[in-house]
C-alpha positions as CSV (number, residue, x, y, z in Angstrom):
1,M,-76.6,-106.2,-49.6
2,S,-79.7,-108.3,-49.1
3,D,-81.1,-108.6,-45.6
4,D,-82.3,-112.1,-46.4
5,A,-80.5,-115.0,-44.7
6,L,-78.5,-117.7,-46.5
7,V,-79.9,-121.2,-45.8
8,I,-77.8,-124.2,-46.8
9,F,-79.2,-127.7,-46.5
10,T,-77.1,-130.8,-46.2
11,P,-76.5,-133.5,-47.4
12,S,-78.2,-132.1,-50.6
13,G,-76.1,-129.0,-50.7
14,K,-79.1,-126.9,-51.9
15,R,-79.0,-123.3,-50.8
16,G,-81.0,-120.1,-51.1
17,R,-81.8,-116.7,-49.5
18,F,-84.9,-116.3,-47.5
19,A,-86.7,-113.5,-45.6
20,L,-86.1,-113.5,-41.9
21,G,-88.9,-115.4,-40.2
22,T,-89.4,-118.0,-42.9
23,P,-90.1,-121.5,-41.5
24,V,-87.3,-124.0,-42.3
25,L,-89.9,-126.3,-43.8
26,T,-91.0,-123.6,-46.2
27,A,-87.5,-122.9,-47.3
28,A,-86.9,-126.6,-47.8
29,R,-90.0,-126.9,-50.0
30,Q,-89.1,-123.9,-52.1
31,L,-85.6,-125.3,-52.7
32,G,-86.9,-128.8,-53.4
33,V,-85.1,-130.2,-50.4
34,D,-86.2,-133.7,-49.4
35,L,-87.8,-132.9,-46.0
36,D,-90.8,-135.0,-45.0
37,S,-94.0,-133.7,-43.5
38,V,-97.3,-135.6,-43.1
39,C,-99.2,-133.1,-41.0
40,G,-98.7,-130.1,-43.4
41,G,-96.5,-128.1,-41.0
42,R,-98.8,-128.2,-37.9
43,G,-96.2,-129.7,-35.5
44,I,-98.0,-132.9,-35.1
45,C,-96.2,-135.6,-37.1
46,S,-92.5,-134.8,-36.2
47,K,-91.4,-136.0,-39.6
48,C,-89.7,-132.7,-40.4
49,Q,-87.0,-132.9,-37.7
50,I,-83.8,-131.1,-38.7
51,T,-80.4,-130.5,-37.0
52,P,-79.0,-126.9,-37.3
53,G,-75.2,-126.5,-37.3
54,Y,-73.5,-123.6,-35.5
55,G,-70.1,-122.0,-35.8
56,E,-67.8,-121.6,-38.8
57,F,-68.4,-123.6,-42.0
58,A,-65.4,-122.9,-44.2
59,K,-66.6,-125.3,-46.9
60,H,-69.7,-123.2,-47.3
61,G,-68.2,-119.8,-46.5
62,V,-70.6,-119.1,-43.7
63,T,-70.5,-118.6,-39.9
64,V,-73.7,-119.6,-38.1
65,A,-74.6,-117.7,-35.0
66,E,-76.4,-119.3,-32.0
67,N,-79.5,-117.3,-32.7
68,A,-79.7,-118.3,-36.4
69,L,-83.0,-120.0,-35.8
70,S,-85.9,-118.7,-33.7
71,E,-86.3,-119.8,-30.1
72,W,-88.1,-123.0,-29.2
73,N,-91.8,-122.5,-29.2
74,E,-94.6,-124.1,-27.3
75,V,-95.4,-126.6,-30.0
76,E,-91.8,-127.9,-30.0
77,A,-91.7,-127.9,-26.2
78,R,-95.0,-129.9,-26.0
79,Y,-93.7,-132.4,-28.5
80,D,-90.4,-132.8,-26.7
81,R,-92.3,-133.2,-23.4
82,I,-94.6,-135.9,-24.7
83,R,-92.5,-137.8,-27.2
84,G,-89.0,-136.5,-26.9
85,L,-86.7,-134.8,-29.5
86,K,-83.1,-135.9,-30.0
87,E,-80.5,-133.6,-28.6
88,G,-80.0,-130.7,-31.0
89,R,-83.1,-131.5,-33.1
90,R,-85.7,-128.9,-34.1
91,L,-89.1,-129.2,-35.9
92,G,-88.6,-127.7,-39.4
93,C,-92.2,-126.5,-39.5
94,Q,-91.7,-124.5,-36.2
95,A,-88.1,-123.3,-36.4
96,K,-87.8,-120.0,-38.3
97,V,-84.8,-118.6,-40.2
98,M,-83.3,-115.6,-38.3
99,G,-79.8,-115.6,-39.8
100,D,-77.4,-117.5,-42.1
101,V,-77.7,-121.2,-41.2
102,V,-76.6,-124.7,-42.2
103,I,-79.3,-127.3,-41.7
104,D,-78.8,-131.0,-41.8
105,V,-81.8,-133.2,-42.9
106,P,-81.3,-136.6,-41.1
107,P,-82.1,-139.8,-43.0
108,E,-85.3,-140.4,-41.1
109,S,-86.6,-137.0,-42.1
110,Q,-86.1,-137.7,-45.8
111,V,-89.2,-139.1,-47.5
112,H,-87.2,-140.2,-50.5
113,R,-84.7,-142.1,-48.4
114,Q,-81.9,-143.9,-50.1
115,V,-82.5,-147.6,-50.0
116,I,-79.5,-149.9,-51.0
117,R,-80.4,-153.1,-52.6
118,K,-78.5,-156.1,-51.3
119,S,-77.3,-157.2,-54.7
120,A,-74.3,-156.8,-57.1
121,T,-75.8,-153.7,-58.6
122,Q,-76.6,-151.3,-55.7
123,R,-78.4,-148.2,-56.5
124,D,-80.7,-145.6,-54.9
125,M,-84.4,-146.4,-54.8
126,V,-86.6,-143.3,-54.6
127,M,-89.7,-143.5,-52.4
128,D,-92.7,-142.4,-54.3
129,P,-95.5,-144.8,-53.3
130,A,-99.0,-144.8,-54.7
131,T,-100.5,-145.1,-51.2
132,H,-99.7,-142.3,-48.7
133,A,-101.3,-140.8,-45.5
134,Y,-102.3,-137.1,-45.4
135,Y,-103.4,-135.1,-42.4
136,V,-106.0,-132.4,-43.2
137,E,-108.2,-130.0,-41.3
138,V,-111.7,-129.9,-42.8
139,A,-114.0,-126.9,-42.7
140,E,-117.1,-127.5,-40.4
141,P,-120.5,-127.6,-42.0
142,D,-122.3,-124.2,-42.4
143,M,-126.0,-123.8,-43.0
144,H,-125.4,-120.7,-45.1
145,E,-123.0,-122.6,-47.4
146,P,-124.5,-126.0,-47.9
147,S,-122.0,-128.7,-49.0
148,G,-121.4,-132.3,-48.1
149,D,-118.7,-133.5,-45.7
150,F,-117.0,-135.4,-48.5
151,Q,-116.9,-132.2,-50.7
152,R,-115.3,-130.3,-47.9
153,L,-112.8,-133.0,-47.3
154,A,-112.0,-133.0,-51.0
155,E,-111.6,-129.2,-50.8
156,A,-109.3,-129.5,-47.8
157,L,-107.1,-132.0,-49.7
158,R,-107.0,-129.7,-52.7
159,D,-106.1,-126.6,-50.7
160,Q,-103.6,-128.2,-48.2
161,W,-102.0,-130.9,-50.4
162,Q,-102.9,-129.9,-54.0
163,I,-104.7,-133.2,-54.6
164,D,-107.6,-133.0,-57.0
165,G,-110.4,-135.3,-58.2
166,L,-110.9,-137.3,-55.0
167,T,-113.1,-140.4,-55.1
168,A,-114.5,-142.7,-52.4
169,E,-116.5,-145.9,-52.3
170,P,-119.8,-146.1,-50.4
171,A,-118.3,-148.0,-47.5
172,I,-115.9,-145.1,-46.9
173,L,-118.7,-142.5,-47.2
174,A,-120.6,-144.5,-44.6
175,R,-117.7,-144.0,-42.1
176,L,-116.8,-140.4,-43.1
177,Q,-119.2,-138.4,-40.9
178,P,-118.6,-140.0,-37.5
179,I,-114.8,-140.0,-38.1
180,L,-114.8,-136.3,-39.0
181,R,-116.8,-135.4,-35.9
182,K,-114.8,-137.6,-33.6
183,G,-111.6,-136.0,-34.8
184,E,-113.2,-132.5,-34.5
185,W,-112.8,-132.0,-38.2
186,K,-109.2,-133.1,-38.2
187,V,-108.6,-136.3,-40.0
188,T,-105.8,-138.5,-41.5
189,V,-106.6,-139.9,-45.0
190,A,-104.9,-142.8,-46.6
191,L,-105.0,-142.1,-50.3
192,H,-104.1,-144.3,-53.3
193,R,-103.1,-142.3,-56.3
194,D,-101.0,-143.8,-59.0
195,H,-99.8,-142.5,-62.4
196,H,-103.1,-143.5,-64.1
197,G,-106.2,-143.0,-62.1
198,Q,-107.9,-140.6,-59.7
199,P,-107.0,-140.4,-56.1
200,R,-109.2,-142.7,-54.0
201,I,-109.6,-143.0,-50.2
202,I,-108.3,-146.3,-48.9
203,D,-109.0,-145.5,-45.2
204,L,-109.4,-142.6,-42.8
205,W,-108.9,-142.0,-39.1
206,P,-109.9,-139.2,-36.7
207,G,-107.1,-136.8,-35.8
208,F,-103.5,-137.6,-36.6
209,Y,-102.9,-141.2,-37.4
210,E,-99.7,-142.6,-35.8
211,G,-99.8,-146.0,-37.6
212,R,-97.8,-147.1,-40.6
213,L,-99.0,-148.2,-44.0
214,Y,-97.5,-151.4,-45.5
215,G,-97.3,-153.0,-48.9
216,L,-96.5,-156.5,-50.2
217,A,-94.2,-157.1,-53.2
218,I,-94.9,-160.6,-54.5
219,D,-93.0,-162.7,-57.0
220,L,-95.6,-165.3,-58.0
221,G,-93.5,-168.1,-59.5
222,S,-94.5,-171.4,-61.0
223,T,-92.9,-173.4,-58.2
224,T,-92.5,-170.9,-55.3
225,I,-94.2,-167.7,-54.2
226,A,-91.9,-165.1,-52.6
227,A,-93.2,-162.0,-50.7
228,H,-91.6,-159.0,-49.1
229,L,-93.5,-156.8,-46.6
230,C,-92.4,-153.2,-47.0
231,D,-93.0,-150.1,-45.0
232,L,-94.5,-147.6,-47.5
233,R,-92.8,-144.7,-45.8
234,N,-89.2,-145.7,-46.4
235,G,-89.2,-149.0,-48.4
236,N,-87.7,-151.0,-45.5
237,V,-88.4,-154.7,-45.7
238,L,-89.9,-155.8,-42.4
239,A,-90.2,-159.4,-43.3
240,S,-89.8,-161.8,-46.2
241,S,-91.5,-165.1,-46.6
242,G,-92.2,-167.7,-49.2
243,L,-94.1,-170.9,-49.8
244,M,-94.5,-173.5,-52.5
245,N,-97.1,-172.7,-55.1
246,P,-100.0,-175.1,-54.4
247,Q,-100.7,-175.2,-58.2
248,I,-97.7,-177.6,-58.5
249,R,-100.1,-180.4,-57.7
250,F,-101.8,-179.6,-61.0
251,G,-98.5,-179.7,-63.0
252,E,-94.9,-178.9,-62.3
253,D,-94.4,-176.6,-65.3
254,L,-96.5,-174.0,-67.0
255,M,-97.5,-176.1,-70.0
256,S,-98.7,-179.0,-67.8
257,R,-101.0,-176.5,-66.0
258,V,-102.3,-175.2,-69.3
259,S,-102.9,-178.8,-70.3
260,Y,-104.7,-179.4,-67.0
261,A,-107.0,-176.5,-67.7
262,M,-107.6,-177.8,-71.3
263,M,-108.4,-181.4,-70.2
264,N,-110.4,-180.6,-67.1
265,P,-113.4,-178.4,-67.3
266,G,-113.2,-175.8,-64.5
267,G,-109.5,-176.7,-64.0
268,D,-108.4,-173.1,-64.4
269,K,-110.8,-172.1,-61.6
270,E,-109.4,-174.8,-59.3
271,M,-105.9,-173.4,-59.9
272,T,-107.0,-169.8,-59.4
273,A,-108.7,-170.7,-56.1
274,A,-105.6,-172.6,-54.9
275,V,-103.2,-169.8,-55.5
276,R,-105.5,-167.1,-54.0
277,T,-106.0,-169.2,-50.9
278,A,-102.2,-169.5,-50.6
279,L,-101.7,-165.7,-51.0
280,N,-104.1,-165.0,-48.2
281,S,-102.3,-167.4,-46.0
282,L,-98.9,-165.9,-47.0
283,A,-100.2,-162.4,-46.2
284,Q,-101.3,-163.4,-42.8
285,S,-98.1,-165.3,-41.9
286,I,-95.8,-162.5,-43.1
287,A,-97.8,-159.9,-41.1
288,S,-97.7,-162.1,-38.0
289,E,-93.9,-162.5,-38.5
290,A,-93.5,-158.7,-38.6
291,G,-95.9,-158.1,-35.7
292,I,-98.4,-156.0,-37.7
293,D,-102.1,-156.4,-38.4
294,P,-102.6,-157.7,-41.9
295,T,-105.2,-155.0,-42.5
296,Q,-102.4,-152.5,-42.4
297,I,-101.3,-153.9,-45.8
298,V,-102.9,-151.4,-48.2
299,E,-101.2,-152.2,-51.4
300,T,-99.8,-155.3,-53.2
301,V,-97.6,-155.5,-56.3
302,F,-97.4,-158.7,-58.3
303,V,-94.9,-159.9,-60.8
304,C,-95.4,-163.3,-62.5
305,N,-95.1,-165.1,-65.8
306,P,-98.0,-165.0,-68.3
307,V,-99.6,-168.3,-67.2
308,M,-99.5,-167.4,-63.5
309,H,-100.7,-163.9,-64.4
310,H,-103.8,-165.3,-66.1
311,L,-104.5,-167.8,-63.4
312,L,-104.1,-165.1,-60.7
313,L,-106.6,-163.0,-62.5
314,G,-109.0,-165.9,-63.0
315,I,-108.4,-166.0,-66.8
316,D,-108.3,-169.4,-68.6
317,P,-104.7,-169.7,-69.9
318,V,-105.7,-172.0,-72.8
319,E,-104.6,-169.4,-75.4
320,L,-101.1,-169.3,-74.0
321,G,-100.7,-173.0,-74.8
322,Q,-100.9,-172.6,-78.5
323,A,-99.5,-170.3,-81.2
324,P,-99.7,-167.3,-81.4
325,F,-99.7,-167.4,-77.6
326,A,-102.1,-164.5,-77.2
327,L,-102.4,-162.8,-73.8
328,A,-105.8,-161.7,-72.6
329,T,-104.2,-158.4,-71.7
330,S,-100.5,-157.3,-71.7
331,E,-100.8,-153.9,-70.1
332,S,-100.3,-153.2,-66.4
333,L,-103.3,-153.6,-64.1
334,S,-104.5,-151.6,-61.1
335,L,-107.5,-153.1,-59.3
336,P,-109.0,-153.6,-55.9
337,A,-107.7,-156.5,-53.8
338,R,-111.2,-157.9,-53.5
339,D,-111.3,-158.6,-57.2
340,L,-108.6,-161.2,-56.5
341,D,-110.3,-162.5,-53.3
342,L,-107.4,-161.2,-51.2
343,S,-109.4,-160.9,-48.0
344,A,-106.5,-161.1,-45.5
345,I,-105.3,-157.6,-46.2
346,H,-107.0,-154.2,-45.9
347,P,-110.5,-154.4,-47.5
348,N,-109.8,-151.4,-49.7
349,A,-106.3,-152.4,-50.6
350,R,-105.2,-151.9,-54.2
351,I,-103.3,-154.3,-56.5
352,Y,-100.8,-153.4,-59.2
353,I,-99.6,-156.0,-61.7
354,L,-96.6,-155.1,-63.9
355,P,-97.1,-155.3,-67.7
356,C,-96.3,-158.5,-69.6
357,I,-93.8,-158.2,-72.5
358,A,-95.3,-161.0,-74.7
359,G,-97.2,-164.3,-74.6
360,H,-94.3,-166.2,-72.9
361,V,-92.4,-163.3,-71.4
362,G,-94.3,-161.9,-68.5
363,A,-94.4,-159.3,-65.8
364,D,-91.6,-161.1,-64.0
365,C,-89.3,-160.4,-66.9
366,A,-90.5,-156.8,-66.9
367,A,-89.6,-156.7,-63.2
368,V,-86.1,-158.0,-63.9
369,A,-85.7,-155.3,-66.6
370,L,-86.9,-152.7,-64.0
371,S,-84.4,-154.0,-61.4
372,E,-81.4,-154.5,-63.6
373,E,-81.9,-151.9,-66.3
374,P,-80.2,-153.5,-69.3
375,N,-81.5,-150.6,-71.4
376,K,-79.1,-148.3,-69.5
377,S,-76.0,-150.6,-69.9
378,E,-73.0,-149.4,-71.8
379,D,-71.8,-153.0,-72.5
380,M,-73.6,-156.1,-73.7
381,V,-75.2,-157.7,-70.7
382,L,-77.0,-161.1,-70.5
383,I,-79.5,-161.3,-67.6
384,V,-80.8,-164.8,-66.8
385,D,-83.6,-165.1,-64.3
386,V,-83.4,-168.8,-63.5
387,G,-86.6,-170.6,-62.5
388,T,-89.1,-173.1,-63.8
389,N,-89.7,-170.8,-66.8
390,A,-86.4,-168.9,-67.3
391,E,-86.6,-165.3,-68.4
392,I,-83.7,-164.0,-70.4
393,L,-82.8,-160.5,-71.4
394,L,-79.9,-159.5,-73.6
395,G,-78.9,-156.0,-74.7
396,N,-77.5,-152.6,-73.9
397,K,-78.6,-149.0,-74.2
398,D,-79.2,-149.4,-77.9
399,R,-81.4,-152.4,-78.0
400,V,-82.8,-155.1,-75.6
401,L,-84.1,-158.5,-76.5
402,A,-86.1,-160.9,-74.4
403,C,-87.2,-164.5,-74.5
404,S,-88.4,-167.3,-72.1
405,S,-87.0,-170.8,-71.9
406,P,-88.9,-173.8,-70.5
407,T,-86.3,-175.0,-68.1
408,G,-88.7,-176.9,-65.9
409,P,-88.5,-177.1,-62.1
410,A,-85.2,-179.0,-61.8
411,F,-83.2,-175.9,-60.9
412,E,-85.6,-175.4,-57.9
413,G,-85.0,-178.9,-56.6
414,A,-88.1,-180.5,-58.2
415,Q,-87.8,-183.5,-60.5
416,I,-84.6,-184.4,-58.6
417,S,-84.6,-187.7,-56.7
418,A,-83.5,-186.2,-53.4
419,G,-84.6,-182.7,-54.3
420,Q,-86.4,-180.3,-52.0
421,R,-87.0,-176.6,-51.7
422,A,-84.4,-174.4,-50.1
423,A,-85.0,-174.9,-46.4
424,P,-83.0,-175.8,-43.4
425,G,-81.4,-179.2,-43.8
426,A,-81.1,-179.0,-47.6
427,I,-77.6,-179.4,-49.1
428,E,-76.8,-176.1,-50.9
429,R,-73.1,-176.2,-51.5
430,V,-71.0,-179.2,-52.8
431,E,-67.3,-179.8,-53.4
432,I,-65.8,-183.1,-54.6
433,D,-62.1,-183.8,-54.2
434,P,-60.9,-184.8,-57.8
435,A,-58.2,-187.2,-56.3
436,T,-60.2,-189.0,-53.7
437,K,-63.7,-188.5,-55.2
438,E,-64.9,-187.7,-51.7
439,P,-67.6,-185.0,-51.3
440,R,-68.1,-182.4,-48.7
441,F,-71.1,-180.1,-48.5
442,K,-72.9,-177.4,-46.6
443,V,-76.6,-177.4,-45.6
444,I,-78.9,-174.5,-45.2
445,G,-78.9,-173.5,-41.5
446,S,-75.1,-174.1,-40.8
447,D,-72.0,-172.3,-42.0
448,L,-69.8,-175.5,-41.5
449,W,-68.7,-177.9,-44.2
450,S,-69.6,-181.5,-43.6
451,T,-65.9,-182.3,-43.0
452,E,-65.5,-179.7,-40.3
453,D,-65.6,-180.4,-36.5
454,G,-69.0,-179.6,-35.1
455,F,-70.9,-180.2,-38.3
456,A,-72.9,-183.1,-36.8
457,A,-73.9,-181.0,-33.8
458,A,-74.7,-178.0,-35.9
459,T,-77.1,-180.0,-38.1
460,A,-78.6,-182.2,-35.4
461,Q,-81.7,-180.1,-35.2
462,T,-82.5,-179.9,-38.9
463,G,-80.9,-183.1,-40.1
464,I,-79.7,-183.5,-43.7
465,T,-82.9,-183.8,-45.6
466,G,-82.2,-183.4,-49.3
467,I,-80.6,-181.2,-51.9
468,C,-82.0,-177.9,-53.2
469,G,-81.5,-176.2,-56.6
470,S,-78.1,-174.6,-55.9
471,G,-76.9,-177.9,-54.4
472,I,-77.7,-180.0,-57.4
473,I,-76.1,-177.6,-59.8
474,E,-72.9,-177.5,-57.8
475,A,-73.0,-181.3,-57.4
476,V,-73.3,-182.0,-61.1
477,A,-70.6,-179.4,-62.0
478,E,-68.3,-180.9,-59.3
479,M,-68.9,-184.4,-60.6
480,R,-67.9,-183.3,-64.1
481,M,-64.7,-181.6,-62.7
482,A,-63.8,-184.7,-60.6
483,G,-64.2,-187.1,-63.6
484,L,-67.3,-188.8,-62.2
485,L,-69.4,-187.6,-65.1
486,D,-68.4,-187.5,-68.8
487,A,-69.2,-184.7,-71.2
488,G,-72.3,-186.6,-72.4
489,G,-73.7,-186.6,-68.9
490,L,-73.1,-190.3,-68.0
491,I,-72.1,-191.3,-64.5
492,G,-69.2,-193.8,-64.4
493,S,-69.2,-197.0,-62.5
494,A,-67.1,-197.6,-59.4
495,E,-64.5,-199.4,-61.5
496,Q,-64.4,-196.5,-64.0
497,T,-64.3,-193.7,-61.5
498,G,-62.3,-195.3,-58.7
499,T,-64.8,-194.7,-56.0
500,A,-67.3,-196.9,-54.2
501,R,-69.6,-193.9,-54.1
502,S,-70.6,-194.7,-57.7
503,V,-73.3,-197.3,-57.1
504,P,-75.4,-199.2,-59.7
505,T,-79.0,-198.3,-59.9
506,G,-80.6,-200.6,-62.4
507,R,-78.9,-200.1,-65.8
508,T,-77.3,-196.8,-64.7
509,H,-75.2,-195.4,-61.8
510,A,-75.7,-192.9,-59.1
511,Y,-73.2,-190.9,-57.0
512,V,-73.8,-191.1,-53.2
513,L,-73.4,-187.6,-51.6
514,H,-74.6,-188.7,-48.1
515,D,-75.9,-191.8,-46.6
516,G,-78.0,-190.8,-43.7
517,S,-79.3,-194.3,-42.8
518,A,-77.1,-194.5,-39.7
519,E,-78.9,-191.6,-38.1
520,G,-82.3,-192.4,-39.6
521,G,-81.9,-189.9,-42.4
522,P,-82.4,-190.3,-46.2
523,L,-79.9,-191.5,-48.8
524,I,-78.9,-188.5,-50.8
525,S,-77.5,-189.3,-54.2
526,V,-77.2,-187.8,-57.7
527,T,-78.9,-190.3,-60.1
528,Q,-78.6,-190.6,-63.9
529,G,-82.2,-189.3,-64.0
530,D,-81.1,-186.2,-62.0
531,I,-78.3,-185.5,-64.4
532,R,-80.8,-185.8,-67.3
533,A,-83.2,-183.3,-65.7
534,I,-80.4,-180.8,-65.1
535,Q,-79.1,-181.3,-68.7
536,L,-82.6,-180.6,-70.1
537,A,-82.9,-177.5,-67.9
538,K,-79.5,-176.0,-68.6
539,S,-79.8,-176.8,-72.3
540,A,-83.0,-174.8,-72.6
541,L,-81.4,-171.9,-70.7
542,Y,-78.3,-171.9,-72.9
543,A,-80.3,-172.3,-76.1
544,G,-82.4,-169.3,-75.2
545,A,-79.4,-167.1,-74.6
546,R,-77.7,-168.2,-77.8
547,L,-80.9,-167.5,-79.7
548,L,-80.8,-163.9,-78.5
549,M,-77.1,-163.6,-79.4
550,D,-77.9,-164.9,-82.9
551,E,-80.6,-162.2,-83.2
552,L,-78.0,-159.5,-82.4
553,G,-75.3,-161.2,-84.5
554,I,-72.8,-161.5,-81.6
555,E,-70.6,-164.4,-80.5
556,K,-69.9,-163.3,-76.9
557,V,-71.3,-161.1,-74.2
558,D,-69.5,-158.7,-72.0
559,R,-71.1,-159.8,-68.7
560,V,-73.7,-162.1,-67.3
561,V,-76.1,-161.4,-64.4
562,L,-77.6,-164.5,-62.7
563,A,-81.0,-163.7,-61.1
564,G,-83.5,-165.9,-59.4
565,A,-84.0,-167.6,-56.1
566,F,-80.7,-169.3,-56.1
567,G,-78.7,-166.9,-58.4
568,A,-76.8,-165.7,-55.3
569,H,-76.0,-169.2,-54.1
570,I,-74.1,-170.7,-57.0
571,S,-70.6,-169.8,-58.1
572,P,-70.1,-168.5,-61.6
573,K,-67.6,-171.3,-62.1
574,H,-70.1,-174.0,-61.5
575,A,-72.7,-172.4,-63.7
576,M,-70.1,-172.2,-66.5
577,V,-68.8,-175.8,-66.1
578,L,-72.4,-176.9,-66.3
579,G,-72.9,-174.9,-69.5
580,M,-75.9,-173.0,-68.2
581,I,-74.6,-169.7,-69.6
582,P,-72.4,-168.7,-72.6
583,D,-68.6,-168.4,-72.0
584,C,-67.7,-165.2,-70.3
585,P,-64.9,-164.0,-68.0
586,L,-65.8,-165.3,-64.6
587,D,-65.2,-162.0,-62.9
588,K,-67.9,-160.6,-65.2
589,V,-70.5,-163.1,-63.9
590,T,-72.4,-161.6,-61.0
591,S,-75.6,-162.3,-59.0
592,A,-78.6,-160.1,-58.6
593,G,-80.5,-162.4,-56.2
594,N,-84.2,-162.3,-56.7
595,A,-84.2,-159.6,-59.3
596,A,-87.9,-160.1,-60.1
597,G,-88.8,-159.6,-56.4
598,T,-86.5,-156.5,-56.3
599,G,-88.4,-155.2,-59.4
600,A,-91.7,-155.8,-57.5
601,R,-90.3,-153.8,-54.5
602,I,-89.2,-150.9,-56.7
603,A,-92.7,-150.8,-58.3
604,L,-94.3,-150.9,-54.9
605,C,-92.2,-148.0,-53.7
606,S,-92.3,-145.8,-56.8
607,I,-95.1,-144.9,-59.2
608,A,-92.5,-143.2,-61.4
609,A,-90.8,-146.6,-61.8
610,R,-94.1,-148.1,-62.8
611,A,-94.5,-145.5,-65.5
612,A,-90.9,-146.1,-66.7
613,I,-91.3,-149.9,-67.1
614,E,-94.7,-149.5,-68.8
615,E,-92.9,-147.5,-71.5
616,E,-89.8,-149.7,-71.6
617,V,-91.7,-153.0,-72.3
618,F,-92.8,-151.6,-75.6
619,R,-89.2,-151.1,-76.6
620,I,-88.1,-154.6,-75.6
621,H,-88.0,-157.0,-78.6
622,K,-89.5,-160.4,-77.9
623,V,-88.0,-163.5,-79.5
624,E,-90.3,-166.6,-79.5
625,T,-88.3,-169.7,-78.7
626,A,-91.2,-172.1,-79.3
627,I,-91.3,-171.4,-83.0
628,E,-87.7,-170.7,-83.7
629,P,-86.0,-173.8,-85.4
630,R,-82.5,-172.6,-84.2
631,F,-83.6,-173.1,-80.7
632,Q,-83.7,-176.9,-81.1
633,E,-80.2,-176.9,-82.7
634,H,-78.8,-174.9,-79.8
635,F,-80.6,-177.1,-77.4
636,V,-79.2,-180.3,-78.7
637,A,-75.6,-179.0,-78.8
638,A,-76.0,-177.7,-75.2
639,N,-76.9,-181.2,-73.9
640,A,-73.1,-181.9,-73.5
641,I,-71.4,-180.6,-70.3
642,P,-70.5,-177.8,-70.8
643,H,-71.2,-177.9,-74.6
644,A,-70.7,-180.1,-77.6
645,T,-69.2,-177.5,-79.9
646,A,-68.7,-174.2,-78.2
647,P,-65.0,-173.9,-77.1
648,F,-65.5,-172.0,-73.8
649,P,-62.0,-170.4,-73.8
650,E,-62.6,-168.3,-70.6
651,L,-63.6,-171.4,-68.7
652,S,-60.7,-173.5,-70.2
653,A,-58.2,-170.9,-69.0
654,I,-59.0,-171.7,-65.3
655,V,-60.6,-175.2,-65.3
656,T,-59.3,-178.4,-67.1
657,L,-62.2,-180.8,-67.4
658,P,-61.2,-184.5,-67.4
659,D,-61.4,-186.2,-70.8
660,V,-63.5,-189.2,-69.7
661,S,-66.1,-191.2,-71.6
662,F,-68.3,-193.8,-69.9
663,N,-70.4,-194.5,-73.0
664,T,-68.4,-197.6,-74.1
665,S,-69.0,-201.4,-73.9
666,G,-68.1,-202.8,-70.6
667,S,-69.3,-199.8,-68.7
668,G,-71.8,-202.0,-67.1
669,G,-74.4,-199.3,-66.4
670,D,-74.8,-197.0,-69.3
671,G,-78.4,-197.6,-69.9
672,G,-77.8,-199.4,-73.2
673,R,-76.2,-196.3,-74.8
674,R,-73.0,-198.1,-75.8
675,R,-70.8,-197.1,-78.6
676,R,-70.4,-199.7,-81.3
677,R,-66.9,-200.9,-81.9
678,G,-65.8,-200.0,-85.5
């Protein structure tokens, strides 16, 4: 019988036999157990903490004696004295195996810690970041063996961490010698090494560096910019923030910005400068919110549509405004932050931009594919990332198609009379009583409905300031269900609808949601122009989805995933009543929140994920809506609410839409769109 001891690790369940005296960290590494260590087993970093179990373990068929691990040593005692070890904890690099033992690796000691995404499709996210800190001990210079300090640092990284091909910029080399000497030839090196290039030094510190390294995952949208500040050790999101894209002043949608660049010499440079300034401001504010120095941000991942991609990089987007919609480059990019003038973060920080799929299907769509993985789906899934330029994916494990649809900014509250971005005070939920035609609503910042006691007090601070994207979608769908709006999208008069909330506005009507004049607030109503903006947006969305369905030769999808800034905030029923998406069982319509932002986070935390999506984009088939004649046919039919010809049987089974028509003579406010009497 072997004299070697049986070592069992939990929660992985990995086991093996090891010679007595083997350090626990060594055993873990040989078995591939996920036990962290930054200092290389020198008892400095404390990342390899473990908890041994003693007594009988019937499940594993082993009894662990009290002396199964070596006694505490001076290194552990010193660490416990200075920083403290939790009761029962040992340092895996110091504790040696002396008998059969069961060892638990706590979550904080797992480098590839499980991170659950807050979305409908939870899954593990493996930590494998491109930028990582390494502690090394460097050989001192020797007159008899002449070599540079950098060469000996590179040799130490090769010997102690198996990292080859080290590079460093002159600014790093200028700091190297004093740091090595200050640390007495012990140094912590922040290295960036992705799946493409050589490892490069981002920063270095004397001795063991206690600080953390952070990254930004940024979804650079046409209307809004959303950022997540992540800890590169565990993927935790420390802070999330967003702001309006300042380029909106040059044009609300992508094509208007391309037109601006075409019509105004230097216009592209103006837009590039505006967005880069905003990104620096965003980095500073999100770092301040998290209480960190922005120079601790050593990496940033961007996802964006092709026009934003080009403007971020300082590339004139003019070619994206005309067929064949050629990208300057479609591959992923890895470059220094200074190339994009991102001066607020670490001076040596690196940027990674996901690959684009095609001329109008960008890195944001690739990020959604990375997050939601339609290529691994057993059933037919439609993924709709709703924004100013909607990205649509349809497919399963056999084939995935993609297209973009020019929905415009209405879904984000722009082009809406009382529209605003999603901020405290904005109406985000709406219900209308079909009998009384009276509305009730919720605003961001309060959990109360407007009809509930305490609502006025709860909203006194923010006021009721406008309506955001999710609010306008629910308002229009509720108006249709309550008989205030006909299938063609016309709002009825007070006489036709039976409510004084339908008020004339010129030759059309508007529905008053809230009259804040008494408290000095705005009048918030849904106008005929608002309805038209929503009709155009939702028709483009539906037409894009139908076009992909035509391409696959299918009439229905198995499930729908709503992604985007407000995907989590609208009910499937409202989306279906509006006709934003094809008919589908409502329990099969789920939300993924900001899937593009989640994809950016995954890419920030895992170079393996970057490699995977770079391969996958070549397999996704792009359908070009701009030159496809069927797109216009689908678009026109989708103008009706929910649709002019599609039956929507799943929706009909749970919702009966009023059969009303306000496009008749005598309507008094139909904008001149009266039906002739025959």
